[in-house]
Jmol script that loads the backbone (N, CA, C; Angstrom):
load data "model"
ATOM      1  N   MET A   1     140.804 102.117  38.441  1.00  0.00           N
ATOM      2  CA  MET A   1     141.324 102.727  38.435  1.00  0.00           C
ATOM      3  C   MET A   1     141.093 103.958  37.350  1.00  0.00           C
ATOM      4  N   ARG A   2     142.305 104.871  37.846  1.00  0.00           N
ATOM      5  CA  ARG A   2     141.578 106.212  36.723  1.00  0.00           C
ATOM      6  C   ARG A   2     143.167 106.541  36.366  1.00  0.00           C
ATOM      7  N   ARG A   3     143.333 106.574  35.538  1.00  0.00           N
ATOM      8  CA  ARG A   3     144.963 106.139  34.531  1.00  0.00           C
ATOM      9  C   ARG A   3     145.231 107.574  33.676  1.00  0.00           C
ATOM     10  N   VAL A   4     146.143 107.829  34.524  1.00  0.00           N
ATOM     11  CA  VAL A   4     146.448 109.708  33.862  1.00  0.00           C
ATOM     12  C   VAL A   4     148.445 109.464  33.612  1.00  0.00           C
ATOM     13  N   LEU A   5     147.929 109.788  32.288  1.00  0.00           N
ATOM     14  CA  LEU A   5     149.290 110.559  31.944  1.00  0.00           C
ATOM     15  C   LEU A   5     149.975 112.672  31.716  1.00  0.00           C
ATOM     16  N   ILE A   6     151.307 112.334  32.469  1.00  0.00           N
ATOM     17  CA  ILE A   6     151.704 112.577  32.676  1.00  0.00           C
ATOM     18  C   ILE A   6     152.857 113.545  32.305  1.00  0.00           C
ATOM     19  N   ALA A   7     152.674 115.013  31.044  1.00  0.00           N
ATOM     20  CA  ALA A   7     153.245 114.806  29.446  1.00  0.00           C
ATOM     21  C   ALA A   7     154.027 116.142  30.404  1.00  0.00           C
ATOM     22  N   GLU A   8     155.255 116.175  30.959  1.00  0.00           N
ATOM     23  CA  GLU A   8     155.820 116.949  31.351  1.00  0.00           C
ATOM     24  C   GLU A   8     157.578 117.109  31.461  1.00  0.00           C
ATOM     25  N   ASP A   9     158.484 117.619  30.956  1.00  0.00           N
ATOM     26  CA  ASP A   9     159.617 117.144  30.590  1.00  0.00           C
ATOM     27  C   ASP A   9     160.508 117.646  32.163  1.00  0.00           C
ATOM     28  N   ASP A  10     159.962 118.551  32.585  1.00  0.00           N
ATOM     29  CA  ASP A  10     160.394 118.636  34.182  1.00  0.00           C
ATOM     30  C   ASP A  10     160.560 117.978  34.652  1.00  0.00           C
ATOM     31  N   ALA A  11     161.273 116.902  35.351  1.00  0.00           N
ATOM     32  CA  ALA A  11     161.314 115.933  35.903  1.00  0.00           C
ATOM     33  C   ALA A  11     161.194 115.899  37.193  1.00  0.00           C
ATOM     34  N   GLU A  12     161.450 117.083  38.362  1.00  0.00           N
ATOM     35  CA  GLU A  12     160.709 117.173  39.223  1.00  0.00           C
ATOM     36  C   GLU A  12     159.207 117.172  39.055  1.00  0.00           C
ATOM     37  N   LEU A  13     158.621 118.608  38.706  1.00  0.00           N
ATOM     38  CA  LEU A  13     157.098 118.314  38.555  1.00  0.00           C
ATOM     39  C   LEU A  13     156.355 117.551  37.837  1.00  0.00           C
ATOM     40  N   ALA A  14     157.481 117.028  37.200  1.00  0.00           N
ATOM     41  CA  ALA A  14     156.729 114.947  36.950  1.00  0.00           C
ATOM     42  C   ALA A  14     156.247 114.617  37.873  1.00  0.00           C
ATOM     43  N   ALA A  15     157.246 114.427  38.867  1.00  0.00           N
ATOM     44  CA  ALA A  15     157.624 113.906  40.490  1.00  0.00           C
ATOM     45  C   ALA A  15     156.451 113.779  41.157  1.00  0.00           C
ATOM     46  N   GLU A  16     156.340 114.671  42.036  1.00  0.00           N
ATOM     47  CA  GLU A  16     155.705 115.704  42.689  1.00  0.00           C
ATOM     48  C   GLU A  16     154.247 115.700  41.799  1.00  0.00           C
ATOM     49  N   LEU A  17     153.400 115.718  40.397  1.00  0.00           N
ATOM     50  CA  LEU A  17     152.484 116.151  39.987  1.00  0.00           C
ATOM     51  C   LEU A  17     152.348 114.093  40.293  1.00  0.00           C
ATOM     52  N   GLY A  18     152.705 113.214  39.989  1.00  0.00           N
ATOM     53  CA  GLY A  18     153.045 111.717  39.557  1.00  0.00           C
ATOM     54  C   GLY A  18     152.462 111.401  41.796  1.00  0.00           C
ATOM     55  N   GLU A  19     153.911 112.258  42.775  1.00  0.00           N
ATOM     56  CA  GLU A  19     152.977 111.195  43.735  1.00  0.00           C
ATOM     57  C   GLU A  19     151.422 111.867  44.497  1.00  0.00           C
ATOM     58  N   ALA A  20     151.038 113.245  44.076  1.00  0.00           N
ATOM     59  CA  ALA A  20     149.366 113.480  43.866  1.00  0.00           C
ATOM     60  C   ALA A  20     149.201 112.975  43.687  1.00  0.00           C
ATOM     61  N   LEU A  21     148.490 112.450  42.366  1.00  0.00           N
ATOM     62  CA  LEU A  21     147.250 111.502  41.972  1.00  0.00           C
ATOM     63  C   LEU A  21     147.797 110.550  42.240  1.00  0.00           C
ATOM     64  N   ARG A  22     149.095 110.347  43.146  1.00  0.00           N
ATOM     65  CA  ARG A  22     148.756 108.472  42.995  1.00  0.00           C
ATOM     66  C   ARG A  22     147.833 108.069  44.868  1.00  0.00           C
ATOM     67  N   GLY A  23     148.479 109.359  45.296  1.00  0.00           N
ATOM     68  CA  GLY A  23     147.865 109.609  46.831  1.00  0.00           C
ATOM     69  C   GLY A  23     146.184 110.046  46.471  1.00  0.00           C
ATOM     70  N   GLU A  24     145.722 110.273  45.344  1.00  0.00           N
ATOM     71  CA  GLU A  24     143.740 109.529  45.631  1.00  0.00           C
ATOM     72  C   GLU A  24     143.752 109.082  44.507  1.00  0.00           C
ATOM     73  N   GLY A  25     144.679 107.705  44.238  1.00  0.00           N
ATOM     74  CA  GLY A  25     144.294 106.703  44.149  1.00  0.00           C
ATOM     75  C   GLY A  25     143.866 106.192  42.668  1.00  0.00           C
ATOM     76  N   CYS A  26     144.975 107.009  41.055  1.00  0.00           N
ATOM     77  CA  CYS A  26     145.055 106.988  40.440  1.00  0.00           C
ATOM     78  C   CYS A  26     146.666 106.269  40.035  1.00  0.00           C
ATOM     79  N   PHE A  27     146.790 105.918  38.504  1.00  0.00           N
ATOM     80  CA  PHE A  27     148.000 104.811  38.281  1.00  0.00           C
ATOM     81  C   PHE A  27     148.080 105.923  36.822  1.00  0.00           C
ATOM     82  N   VAL A  28     150.006 106.341  37.481  1.00  0.00           N
ATOM     83  CA  VAL A  28     150.244 107.438  36.472  1.00  0.00           C
ATOM     84  C   VAL A  28     150.811 106.793  35.782  1.00  0.00           C
ATOM     85  N   GLY A  29     151.712 107.152  34.068  1.00  0.00           N
ATOM     86  CA  GLY A  29     152.165 107.170  33.881  1.00  0.00           C
ATOM     87  C   GLY A  29     152.965 108.886  33.420  1.00  0.00           C
ATOM     88  N   THR A  30     154.571 108.190  32.974  1.00  0.00           N
ATOM     89  CA  THR A  30     154.401 109.774  32.847  1.00  0.00           C
ATOM     90  C   THR A  30     155.844 109.764  31.525  1.00  0.00           C
ATOM     91  N   ALA A  31     155.488 110.715  30.563  1.00  0.00           N
ATOM     92  CA  ALA A  31     156.715 110.787  28.732  1.00  0.00           C
ATOM     93  C   ALA A  31     157.014 112.339  29.339  1.00  0.00           C
ATOM     94  N   GLY A  32     158.182 112.898  29.340  1.00  0.00           N
ATOM     95  CA  GLY A  32     159.470 113.782  29.446  1.00  0.00           C
ATOM     96  C   GLY A  32     159.558 114.341  27.801  1.00  0.00           C
ATOM     97  N   ASP A  33     158.939 113.622  27.316  1.00  0.00           N
ATOM     98  CA  ASP A  33     158.653 115.194  25.131  1.00  0.00           C
ATOM     99  C   ASP A  33     157.622 114.767  24.749  1.00  0.00           C
ATOM    100  N   GLY A  34     158.028 115.153  23.770  1.00  0.00           N
ATOM    101  CA  GLY A  34     156.312 114.894  22.813  1.00  0.00           C
ATOM    102  C   GLY A  34     156.029 113.582  21.976  1.00  0.00           C
ATOM    103  N   PRO A  35     157.429 113.723  21.468  1.00  0.00           N
ATOM    104  CA  PRO A  35     156.948 111.633  20.543  1.00  0.00           C
ATOM    105  C   PRO A  35     156.265 111.295  21.488  1.00  0.00           C
ATOM    106  N   ARG A  36     157.253 110.855  23.380  1.00  0.00           N
ATOM    107  CA  ARG A  36     157.299 110.504  24.584  1.00  0.00           C
ATOM    108  C   ARG A  36     155.310 109.888  25.014  1.00  0.00           C
ATOM    109  N   ALA A  37     155.497 111.125  24.748  1.00  0.00           N
ATOM    110  CA  ALA A  37     153.380 111.321  24.984  1.00  0.00           C
ATOM    111  C   ALA A  37     152.812 110.376  23.922  1.00  0.00           C
ATOM    112  N   LEU A  38     152.867 110.858  22.877  1.00  0.00           N
ATOM    113  CA  LEU A  38     152.355 110.647  21.726  1.00  0.00           C
ATOM    114  C   LEU A  38     152.020 108.898  21.789  1.00  0.00           C
ATOM    115  N   GLU A  39     153.842 107.959  22.135  1.00  0.00           N
ATOM    116  CA  GLU A  39     153.820 107.418  21.488  1.00  0.00           C
ATOM    117  C   GLU A  39     152.981 106.340  22.693  1.00  0.00           C
ATOM    118  N   ARG A  40     152.765 107.793  24.010  1.00  0.00           N
ATOM    119  CA  ARG A  40     152.061 106.078  25.152  1.00  0.00           C
ATOM    120  C   ARG A  40     150.580 106.782  25.162  1.00  0.00           C
ATOM    121  N   LEU A  41     150.437 107.411  24.077  1.00  0.00           N
ATOM    122  CA  LEU A  41     149.525 107.948  23.988  1.00  0.00           C
ATOM    123  C   LEU A  41     148.387 106.561  23.297  1.00  0.00           C
ATOM    124  N   ARG A  42     149.305 106.983  22.110  1.00  0.00           N
ATOM    125  CA  ARG A  42     149.095 105.702  20.988  1.00  0.00           C
ATOM    126  C   ARG A  42     148.930 103.961  21.841  1.00  0.00           C
ATOM    127  N   ALA A  43     149.560 103.478  22.576  1.00  0.00           N
ATOM    128  CA  ALA A  43     149.440 102.679  22.923  1.00  0.00           C
ATOM    129  C   ALA A  43     149.038 101.871  24.168  1.00  0.00           C
ATOM    130  N   GLU A  44     148.540 103.118  25.447  1.00  0.00           N
ATOM    131  CA  GLU A  44     147.928 102.251  26.357  1.00  0.00           C
ATOM    132  C   GLU A  44     146.225 102.951  26.130  1.00  0.00           C
ATOM    133  N   PRO A  45     145.674 103.710  27.760  1.00  0.00           N
ATOM    134  CA  PRO A  45     144.055 103.894  27.126  1.00  0.00           C
ATOM    135  C   PRO A  45     145.054 104.307  28.412  1.00  0.00           C
ATOM    136  N   TRP A  46     144.122 106.085  28.156  1.00  0.00           N
ATOM    137  CA  TRP A  46     143.701 106.904  29.427  1.00  0.00           C
ATOM    138  C   TRP A  46     142.996 107.931  29.824  1.00  0.00           C
ATOM    139  N   HIS A  47     142.766 108.008  31.046  1.00  0.00           N
ATOM    140  CA  HIS A  47     141.489 108.758  31.146  1.00  0.00           C
ATOM    141  C   HIS A  47     141.983 110.223  30.811  1.00  0.00           C
ATOM    142  N   VAL A  48     143.306 110.623  31.204  1.00  0.00           N
ATOM    143  CA  VAL A  48     143.293 111.588  31.587  1.00  0.00           C
ATOM    144  C   VAL A  48     145.423 112.076  31.628  1.00  0.00           C
ATOM    145  N   LEU A  49     144.833 113.662  30.487  1.00  0.00           N
ATOM    146  CA  LEU A  49     146.558 113.517  29.495  1.00  0.00           C
ATOM    147  C   LEU A  49     146.280 115.154  30.882  1.00  0.00           C
ATOM    148  N   LEU A  50     148.162 114.511  31.653  1.00  0.00           N
ATOM    149  CA  LEU A  50     148.126 116.565  31.930  1.00  0.00           C
ATOM    150  C   LEU A  50     149.199 117.222  30.908  1.00  0.00           C
ATOM    151  N   LEU A  51     148.999 117.831  30.211  1.00  0.00           N
ATOM    152  CA  LEU A  51     149.927 118.276  28.812  1.00  0.00           C
ATOM    153  C   LEU A  51     151.023 119.216  29.218  1.00  0.00           C
ATOM    154  N   ASP A  52     151.892 119.737  29.363  1.00  0.00           N
ATOM    155  CA  ASP A  52     152.763 120.456  28.614  1.00  0.00           C
ATOM    156  C   ASP A  52     153.210 121.245  27.956  1.00  0.00           C
ATOM    157  N   ASN A  53     152.948 122.127  27.616  1.00  0.00           N
ATOM    158  CA  ASN A  53     152.854 122.610  25.970  1.00  0.00           C
ATOM    159  C   ASN A  53     154.176 123.165  25.861  1.00  0.00           C
ATOM    160  N   LYS A  54     155.296 123.339  26.416  1.00  0.00           N
ATOM    161  CA  LYS A  54     156.726 123.253  25.784  1.00  0.00           C
ATOM    162  C   LYS A  54     157.343 122.126  26.289  1.00  0.00           C
ATOM    163  N   LEU A  55     156.490 121.027  25.897  1.00  0.00           N
ATOM    164  CA  LEU A  55     157.558 119.598  25.344  1.00  0.00           C
ATOM    165  C   LEU A  55     159.003 119.900  24.675  1.00  0.00           C
ATOM    166  N   PRO A  56     160.119 118.916  24.581  1.00  0.00           N
ATOM    167  CA  PRO A  56     160.686 119.087  23.792  1.00  0.00           C
ATOM    168  C   PRO A  56     160.339 117.969  22.118  1.00  0.00           C
ATOM    169  N   GLY A  57     160.308 118.396  21.113  1.00  0.00           N
ATOM    170  CA  GLY A  57     160.792 117.347  20.385  1.00  0.00           C
ATOM    171  C   GLY A  57     158.818 117.439  19.573  1.00  0.00           C
ATOM    172  N   LEU A  58     157.534 117.870  20.917  1.00  0.00           N
ATOM    173  CA  LEU A  58     156.422 118.079  20.160  1.00  0.00           C
ATOM    174  C   LEU A  58     156.253 118.769  21.102  1.00  0.00           C
ATOM    175  N   SER A  59     155.563 119.904  21.066  1.00  0.00           N
ATOM    176  CA  SER A  59     155.127 121.259  21.606  1.00  0.00           C
ATOM    177  C   SER A  59     152.889 120.862  22.217  1.00  0.00           C
ATOM    178  N   GLY A  60     152.687 120.581  23.409  1.00  0.00           N
ATOM    179  CA  GLY A  60     151.416 119.888  23.455  1.00  0.00           C
ATOM    180  C   GLY A  60     150.321 120.424  22.560  1.00  0.00           C
ATOM    181  N   LEU A  61     150.567 122.046  22.052  1.00  0.00           N
ATOM    182  CA  LEU A  61     150.216 122.005  21.612  1.00  0.00           C
ATOM    183  C   LEU A  61     150.131 121.177  19.739  1.00  0.00           C
ATOM    184  N   GLU A  62     151.323 120.905  19.847  1.00  0.00           N
ATOM    185  CA  GLU A  62     151.096 120.422  17.768  1.00  0.00           C
ATOM    186  C   GLU A  62     150.761 119.069  18.383  1.00  0.00           C
ATOM    187  N   LEU A  63     150.819 118.255  20.024  1.00  0.00           N
ATOM    188  CA  LEU A  63     151.225 117.480  19.869  1.00  0.00           C
ATOM    189  C   LEU A  63     149.033 116.649  19.919  1.00  0.00           C
ATOM    190  N   LEU A  64     148.490 118.488  19.754  1.00  0.00           N
ATOM    191  CA  LEU A  64     146.574 118.516  20.226  1.00  0.00           C
ATOM    192  C   LEU A  64     146.665 119.072  18.741  1.00  0.00           C
ATOM    193  N   ALA A  65     146.956 119.642  17.677  1.00  0.00           N
ATOM    194  CA  ALA A  65     146.309 120.221  17.003  1.00  0.00           C
ATOM    195  C   ALA A  65     147.018 118.678  15.132  1.00  0.00           C
ATOM    196  N   ARG A  66     148.249 118.257  15.764  1.00  0.00           N
ATOM    197  CA  ARG A  66     148.713 116.986  14.652  1.00  0.00           C
ATOM    198  C   ARG A  66     147.781 116.127  14.860  1.00  0.00           C
ATOM    199  N   HIS A  67     146.924 115.792  16.087  1.00  0.00           N
ATOM    200  CA  HIS A  67     146.343 114.285  16.383  1.00  0.00           C
ATOM    201  C   HIS A  67     144.863 114.024  16.702  1.00  0.00           C
ATOM    202  N   ARG A  68     144.301 115.042  17.054  1.00  0.00           N
ATOM    203  CA  ARG A  68     143.222 115.164  17.645  1.00  0.00           C
ATOM    204  C   ARG A  68     142.363 114.913  16.866  1.00  0.00           C
ATOM    205  N   GLU A  69     142.574 114.202  16.037  1.00  0.00           N
ATOM    206  CA  GLU A  69     141.343 113.091  15.185  1.00  0.00           C
ATOM    207  C   GLU A  69     140.888 111.464  14.998  1.00  0.00           C
ATOM    208  N   TRP A  70     142.170 111.244  16.199  1.00  0.00           N
ATOM    209  CA  TRP A  70     142.260 109.892  16.815  1.00  0.00           C
ATOM    210  C   TRP A  70     141.912 111.095  18.337  1.00  0.00           C
ATOM    211  N   PHE A  71     142.496 112.063  18.869  1.00  0.00           N
ATOM    212  CA  PHE A  71     142.476 111.395  20.495  1.00  0.00           C
ATOM    213  C   PHE A  71     142.041 111.102  21.384  1.00  0.00           C
ATOM    214  N   SER A  72     141.486 110.429  22.132  1.00  0.00           N
ATOM    215  CA  SER A  72     140.559 109.543  22.833  1.00  0.00           C
ATOM    216  C   SER A  72     140.682 110.221  24.246  1.00  0.00           C
ATOM    217  N   ALA A  73     141.009 110.579  24.730  1.00  0.00           N
ATOM    218  CA  ALA A  73     141.424 111.185  26.460  1.00  0.00           C
ATOM    219  C   ALA A  73     139.981 111.888  26.806  1.00  0.00           C
ATOM    220  N   PRO A  74     139.056 112.064  27.329  1.00  0.00           N
ATOM    221  CA  PRO A  74     138.197 112.478  27.797  1.00  0.00           C
ATOM    222  C   PRO A  74     138.370 114.224  27.921  1.00  0.00           C
ATOM    223  N   ALA A  75     139.882 113.476  29.158  1.00  0.00           N
ATOM    224  CA  ALA A  75     139.787 115.295  29.521  1.00  0.00           C
ATOM    225  C   ALA A  75     141.608 114.870  29.798  1.00  0.00           C
ATOM    226  N   VAL A  76     141.414 116.232  28.859  1.00  0.00           N
ATOM    227  CA  VAL A  76     143.086 117.236  27.628  1.00  0.00           C
ATOM    228  C   VAL A  76     143.344 118.333  29.680  1.00  0.00           C
ATOM    229  N   PHE A  77     144.420 118.129  30.369  1.00  0.00           N
ATOM    230  CA  PHE A  77     144.833 119.428  31.348  1.00  0.00           C
ATOM    231  C   PHE A  77     145.807 119.600  30.433  1.00  0.00           C
ATOM    232  N   MET A  78     145.841 121.104  30.670  1.00  0.00           N
ATOM    233  CA  MET A  78     147.040 121.680  29.653  1.00  0.00           C
ATOM    234  C   MET A  78     147.847 122.963  31.202  1.00  0.00           C
ATOM    235  N   ILE A  79     148.626 121.911  31.278  1.00  0.00           N
ATOM    236  CA  ILE A  79     149.835 123.070  31.667  1.00  0.00           C
ATOM    237  C   ILE A  79     151.021 124.239  31.251  1.00  0.00           C
ATOM    238  N   THR A  80     151.039 124.839  31.704  1.00  0.00           N
ATOM    239  CA  THR A  80     152.139 125.923  30.389  1.00  0.00           C
ATOM    240  C   THR A  80     152.175 127.479  31.893  1.00  0.00           C
ATOM    241  N   GLY A  81     153.581 127.771  31.394  1.00  0.00           N
ATOM    242  CA  GLY A  81     153.912 129.240  31.863  1.00  0.00           C
ATOM    243  C   GLY A  81     153.126 130.395  31.072  1.00  0.00           C
ATOM    244  N   SER A  82     152.892 130.588  30.064  1.00  0.00           N
ATOM    245  CA  SER A  82     151.866 130.830  29.071  1.00  0.00           C
ATOM    246  C   SER A  82     150.970 131.627  29.789  1.00  0.00           C
ATOM    247  N   LEU A  83     150.622 132.744  29.156  1.00  0.00           N
ATOM    248  CA  LEU A  83     149.285 133.413  30.422  1.00  0.00           C
ATOM    249  C   LEU A  83     147.844 133.036  28.629  1.00  0.00           C
ATOM    250  N   ASP A  84     148.939 133.364  27.486  1.00  0.00           N
ATOM    251  CA  ASP A  84     148.660 133.755  26.210  1.00  0.00           C
ATOM    252  C   ASP A  84     148.023 132.389  26.003  1.00  0.00           C
ATOM    253  N   ILE A  85     148.127 131.516  26.264  1.00  0.00           N
ATOM    254  CA  ILE A  85     147.513 129.927  26.106  1.00  0.00           C
ATOM    255  C   ILE A  85     145.931 130.116  25.836  1.00  0.00           C
ATOM    256  N   ASP A  86     145.063 130.769  27.042  1.00  0.00           N
ATOM    257  CA  ASP A  86     144.165 130.637  26.221  1.00  0.00           C
ATOM    258  C   ASP A  86     143.180 130.899  24.467  1.00  0.00           C
ATOM    259  N   ASP A  87     144.303 132.018  24.020  1.00  0.00           N
ATOM    260  CA  ASP A  87     143.885 132.656  22.728  1.00  0.00           C
ATOM    261  C   ASP A  87     144.216 131.204  21.696  1.00  0.00           C
ATOM    262  N   ARG A  88     145.859 130.817  22.044  1.00  0.00           N
ATOM    263  CA  ARG A  88     146.058 130.484  21.358  1.00  0.00           C
ATOM    264  C   ARG A  88     145.394 129.382  20.894  1.00  0.00           C
ATOM    265  N   LEU A  89     144.922 128.055  22.048  1.00  0.00           N
ATOM    266  CA  LEU A  89     144.026 127.309  21.703  1.00  0.00           C
ATOM    267  C   LEU A  89     142.745 127.321  21.293  1.00  0.00           C
ATOM    268  N   GLU A  90     142.090 128.123  21.162  1.00  0.00           N
ATOM    269  CA  GLU A  90     141.349 128.787  20.416  1.00  0.00           C
ATOM    270  C   GLU A  90     141.211 128.929  18.679  1.00  0.00           C
ATOM    271  N   HIS A  91     142.728 130.389  18.814  1.00  0.00           N
ATOM    272  CA  HIS A  91     142.924 129.996  17.287  1.00  0.00           C
ATOM    273  C   HIS A  91     143.740 129.048  16.600  1.00  0.00           C
ATOM    274  N   MET A  92     143.798 128.135  17.409  1.00  0.00           N
ATOM    275  CA  MET A  92     143.844 127.176  16.572  1.00  0.00           C
ATOM    276  C   MET A  92     142.542 125.624  16.474  1.00  0.00           C
ATOM    277  N   GLY A  93     141.886 125.914  17.007  1.00  0.00           N
ATOM    278  CA  GLY A  93     140.852 125.126  16.748  1.00  0.00           C
ATOM    279  C   GLY A  93     140.661 124.453  18.169  1.00  0.00           C
ATOM    280  N   LEU A  94     141.612 124.563  18.750  1.00  0.00           N
ATOM    281  CA  LEU A  94     142.060 123.642  19.833  1.00  0.00           C
ATOM    282  C   LEU A  94     140.881 123.589  21.088  1.00  0.00           C
ATOM    283  N   GLY A  95     140.839 124.957  21.504  1.00  0.00           N
ATOM    284  CA  GLY A  95     140.099 125.026  22.638  1.00  0.00           C
ATOM    285  C   GLY A  95     138.865 123.230  23.028  1.00  0.00           C
ATOM    286  N   PRO A  96     138.216 122.762  22.833  1.00  0.00           N
ATOM    287  CA  PRO A  96     137.102 122.157  22.688  1.00  0.00           C
ATOM    288  C   PRO A  96     137.975 120.808  23.977  1.00  0.00           C
ATOM    289  N   LEU A  97     138.957 120.750  22.728  1.00  0.00           N
ATOM    290  CA  LEU A  97     139.847 119.346  23.134  1.00  0.00           C
ATOM    291  C   LEU A  97     140.283 119.620  24.912  1.00  0.00           C
ATOM    292  N   VAL A  98     140.438 120.729  25.269  1.00  0.00           N
ATOM    293  CA  VAL A  98     141.267 121.147  26.324  1.00  0.00           C
ATOM    294  C   VAL A  98     140.388 121.615  27.695  1.00  0.00           C
ATOM    295  N   ALA A  99     140.015 120.663  28.936  1.00  0.00           N
ATOM    296  CA  ALA A  99     139.289 120.867  29.573  1.00  0.00           C
ATOM    297  C   ALA A  99     139.673 121.933  31.159  1.00  0.00           C
ATOM    298  N   ARG A 100     140.567 122.344  30.868  1.00  0.00           N
ATOM    299  CA  ARG A 100     141.349 123.605  31.673  1.00  0.00           C
ATOM    300  C   ARG A 100     142.406 123.173  30.889  1.00  0.00           C
ATOM    301  N   VAL A 101     143.512 124.642  32.090  1.00  0.00           N
ATOM    302  CA  VAL A 101     143.889 125.209  31.625  1.00  0.00           C
ATOM    303  C   VAL A 101     144.790 125.849  32.915  1.00  0.00           C
ATOM    304  N   PHE A 102     145.654 125.101  33.793  1.00  0.00           N
ATOM    305  CA  PHE A 102     146.371 125.271  34.442  1.00  0.00           C
ATOM    306  C   PHE A 102     148.279 126.119  34.395  1.00  0.00           C
ATOM    307  N   THR A 103     148.244 127.040  34.557  1.00  0.00           N
ATOM    308  CA  THR A 103     148.891 128.044  34.988  1.00  0.00           C
ATOM    309  C   THR A 103     150.026 128.227  36.190  1.00  0.00           C
ATOM    310  N   LYS A 104     151.125 127.257  35.443  1.00  0.00           N
ATOM    311  CA  LYS A 104     152.029 127.481  36.352  1.00  0.00           C
ATOM    312  C   LYS A 104     152.414 128.548  37.272  1.00  0.00           C
ATOM    313  N   PRO A 105     153.215 128.931  38.331  1.00  0.00           N
ATOM    314  CA  PRO A 105     152.953 127.858  39.487  1.00  0.00           C
ATOM    315  C   PRO A 105     151.179 127.821  39.374  1.00  0.00           C
ATOM    316  N   PHE A 106     150.622 126.802  40.018  1.00  0.00           N
ATOM    317  CA  PHE A 106     149.453 126.175  40.224  1.00  0.00           C
ATOM    318  C   PHE A 106     149.259 125.781  41.860  1.00  0.00           C
ATOM    319  N   ASP A 107     148.159 125.683  42.466  1.00  0.00           N
ATOM    320  CA  ASP A 107     148.039 124.695  43.363  1.00  0.00           C
ATOM    321  C   ASP A 107     147.511 122.932  42.861  1.00  0.00           C
ATOM    322  N   TYR A 108     148.307 121.873  43.787  1.00  0.00           N
ATOM    323  CA  TYR A 108     147.794 120.395  43.147  1.00  0.00           C
ATOM    324  C   TYR A 108     146.719 120.518  44.141  1.00  0.00           C
ATOM    325  N   GLN A 109     145.671 120.814  44.783  1.00  0.00           N
ATOM    326  CA  GLN A 109     145.044 120.426  45.429  1.00  0.00           C
ATOM    327  C   GLN A 109     143.873 120.716  44.252  1.00  0.00           C
ATOM    328  N   ASP A 110     143.794 122.090  43.829  1.00  0.00           N
ATOM    329  CA  ASP A 110     143.097 122.159  42.502  1.00  0.00           C
ATOM    330  C   ASP A 110     143.086 121.765  41.581  1.00  0.00           C
ATOM    331  N   LEU A 111     144.476 120.342  40.971  1.00  0.00           N
ATOM    332  CA  LEU A 111     144.247 120.120  39.659  1.00  0.00           C
ATOM    333  C   LEU A 111     143.953 118.718  40.217  1.00  0.00           C
ATOM    334  N   GLN A 112     144.192 118.318  41.666  1.00  0.00           N
ATOM    335  CA  GLN A 112     143.916 116.410  42.307  1.00  0.00           C
ATOM    336  C   GLN A 112     142.246 117.318  42.319  1.00  0.00           C
ATOM    337  N   ARG A 113     140.911 117.390  42.222  1.00  0.00           N
ATOM    338  CA  ARG A 113     139.743 118.098  42.423  1.00  0.00           C
ATOM    339  C   ARG A 113     139.805 117.679  40.622  1.00  0.00           C
ATOM    340  N   ALA A 114     140.408 118.545  39.982  1.00  0.00           N
ATOM    341  CA  ALA A 114     139.537 119.540  38.491  1.00  0.00           C
ATOM    342  C   ALA A 114     139.401 117.414  37.992  1.00  0.00           C
ATOM    343  N   VAL A 115     140.423 116.357  37.923  1.00  0.00           N
ATOM    344  CA  VAL A 115     141.119 115.171  38.041  1.00  0.00           C
ATOM    345  C   VAL A 115     139.634 113.729  38.274  1.00  0.00           C
ATOM    346  N   ARG A 116     139.565 114.407  39.378  1.00  0.00           N
ATOM    347  CA  ARG A 116     138.561 113.422  40.382  1.00  0.00           C
ATOM    348  C   ARG A 116     137.390 113.780  39.584  1.00  0.00           C
ATOM    349  N   GLU A 117     136.600 115.921  39.642  1.00  0.00           N
ATOM    350  CA  GLU A 117     135.776 116.395  38.569  1.00  0.00           C
ATOM    351  C   GLU A 117     135.771 115.140  37.628  1.00  0.00           C
ATOM    352  N   ALA A 118     136.623 115.422  36.813  1.00  0.00           N
ATOM    353  CA  ALA A 118     136.668 114.537  35.188  1.00  0.00           C
ATOM    354  C   ALA A 118     136.278 113.126  34.896  1.00  0.00           C
ATOM    355  N   VAL A 119     137.081 112.793  35.910  1.00  0.00           N
ATOM    356  CA  VAL A 119     137.620 111.085  35.346  1.00  0.00           C
ATOM    357  C   VAL A 119     135.789 110.025  36.918  1.00  0.00           C
ATOM    358  N   GLY A 120     135.271 110.954  37.543  1.00  0.00           N
ATOM    359  CA  GLY A 120     134.690 110.424  38.725  1.00  0.00           C
ATOM    360  C   GLY A 120     135.305 109.465  39.537  1.00  0.00           C
TER     361      GLY A 120
END
end "model"
wireframe off; spacefill off
backbone 0.3
color backbone group
């Protein structure tokens, strides 16, 4: 079973994403802030991380930058409302860690397809 961690502080969006991915047969976990996402990443194995950039406590970019050396999820999808995120990822050397950036609002079917393709 594909394990997907949704790190998103918007509870409604996290619930909608979780429902869509459970419909794909995924096990879904959630974290509403950066420290909780980090805790869950360290404690459990995940195939996919859906990572909001603007998490309370520790942003998505900070989480990736500080912990890239042990980061093992094969597919990271960044969720953001910012149009310049790709430039910031490249500037910080984090581009290779992120499989794809989804800019809000995005098509859930597109996200589901990306998760399927990432983990088979």
